[in-house]
C-alpha positions as CSV (number, residue, x, y, z in Angstrom):
1,M,-2.3,-10.5,-5.5
2,V,0.9,-10.9,-3.7
3,S,-0.5,-11.6,-0.2
4,G,0.0,-15.1,1.0
5,D,3.5,-16.0,0.1
6,L,5.2,-12.7,0.3
7,F,3.1,-11.2,3.1
8,I,0.1,-11.4,5.4
9,Y,-1.6,-8.5,7.0
10,S,-4.1,-7.7,9.6
11,I,-6.2,-4.5,10.1
12,L,-5.3,-2.9,13.4
13,Q,-7.7,0.0,13.1
14,H,-10.2,1.3,10.5
15,D,-11.7,4.6,11.7
16,G,-13.6,6.8,9.3
17,N,-11.4,7.2,6.4
18,R,-8.1,6.0,8.0
19,I,-6.7,2.5,8.1
20,Q,-3.8,1.1,10.1
21,A,-2.5,-2.3,9.3
22,A,0.3,-4.6,10.5
23,I,2.2,-6.4,7.7
24,K,4.4,-9.5,8.2
25,L,6.7,-10.3,5.4
26,N,8.1,-13.7,4.6
27,P,11.9,-13.3,4.0
28,A,11.9,-16.8,2.5
29,S,9.4,-15.8,-0.3
30,A,10.5,-16.6,-3.9
31,V,10.2,-12.8,-4.7
32,Y,13.3,-12.2,-2.6
33,A,15.4,-14.9,-4.5
34,G,15.2,-12.7,-7.6
35,H,15.2,-9.3,-6.0
36,F,18.1,-9.4,-5.2
37,P,20.2,-12.6,-4.7
38,G,22.4,-12.0,-1.8
39,F,20.7,-8.6,-0.9
40,P,16.9,-9.2,-0.8
41,V,14.8,-6.0,-0.8
42,T,11.1,-5.7,-1.1
43,P,10.3,-4.6,-4.7
44,G,8.5,-1.2,-5.0
45,V,5.7,-2.8,-7.1
46,C,5.0,-5.2,-4.2
47,Q,4.8,-2.3,-1.7
48,L,2.3,-0.6,-4.0
49,E,0.3,-3.8,-4.3
50,M,0.3,-4.2,-0.4
51,I,-1.4,-0.7,0.0
52,G,-3.9,-1.9,-2.7
53,E,-4.7,-5.2,-1.1
54,I,-5.0,-3.8,2.3
55,L,-7.5,-1.1,0.9
56,E,-9.5,-3.8,-0.8
57,G,-9.7,-5.8,2.3
58,A,-10.8,-2.9,4.5
59,L,-13.4,-1.6,1.9
60,G,-14.7,-5.0,1.0
61,G,-14.2,-5.2,-2.7
62,P,-11.9,-5.3,-5.7
63,L,-10.2,-2.0,-6.6
64,R,-8.0,-0.9,-9.6
65,L,-5.3,1.8,-9.4
66,V,-6.2,4.3,-12.0
67,Q,-3.6,6.9,-11.3
68,A,-0.4,6.9,-9.2
69,K,0.2,10.7,-8.8
70,N,3.3,10.4,-6.6
71,L,5.3,7.3,-5.5
72,K,8.2,7.9,-3.3
73,F,10.7,5.1,-2.3
74,N,12.5,6.6,0.7
75,T,14.5,3.7,2.0
76,L,15.2,0.1,0.7
77,H,13.1,-2.4,2.8
78,E,15.2,-5.4,3.8
79,P,12.9,-8.2,5.0
80,G,15.5,-9.8,7.1
81,K,16.1,-6.6,9.2
82,A,12.4,-5.5,9.3
83,P,10.1,-8.5,8.7
84,E,7.2,-6.7,10.3
85,V,6.1,-3.2,9.2
86,E,2.9,-1.2,9.2
87,A,0.8,0.6,6.6
88,T,-1.1,3.7,7.1
89,I,-3.7,4.5,4.5
90,A,-6.1,7.6,4.4
91,Y,-8.8,7.8,1.7
92,R,-11.8,9.8,0.6
93,Y,-14.5,9.3,-2.0
94,R,-14.9,11.9,-4.6
95,E,-18.3,12.6,-6.1
96,D,-17.5,10.5,-9.2
97,G,-16.8,7.5,-6.9
98,I,-13.0,7.7,-7.3
99,L,-11.0,7.0,-4.1
100,E,-8.3,9.5,-3.4
101,V,-5.7,7.7,-1.4
102,T,-2.5,8.4,0.5
103,G,-0.6,5.7,2.2
104,S,2.7,4.7,3.5
105,I,4.7,1.6,4.6
106,H,6.8,2.2,7.7
107,E,8.4,0.8,10.8
108,G,8.9,3.0,13.7
109,Q,10.5,6.3,12.4
110,T,11.6,4.7,9.1
111,T,9.3,5.2,6.1
112,Y,10.0,2.8,3.2
113,F,7.2,3.8,0.8
114,K,4.6,6.6,0.2
115,L,1.8,6.8,-2.3
116,K,-0.6,9.4,-3.4
117,G,-3.0,7.9,-6.0
118,E,-6.5,7.2,-7.1
119,Y,-8.4,3.9,-7.1
120,A,-11.7,2.9,-8.8
121,R,-14.1,0.1,-7.7
122,Q,-14.1,-2.9,-10.0
123,P,-17.5,-4.1,-11.1
């Protein structure tokens, strides 16, 4: 879990199988001290975790990423330049209970991260 120190989020909309969330990043987070000193950027693994945590919050339970079919890092995210971004997540349940998910983190016309993956509910 990286929310709290690194970011906080709020669900703006959850209609059917689509989630829209606002994300506020903390440029003073210790994560940025090491990634990278003098040129802080949001680590890709943290962006992936943001999608997962927002999905867990919206669906009300712990999830586990079981397959990342496609991860795309389009542009470096600099928290000092864009401390507030949005996440868009679409999902559908397969018959076997797996969630097929597509998601992105973006701000305006700039997309920082895209995901196509599968999540499973944790017992």
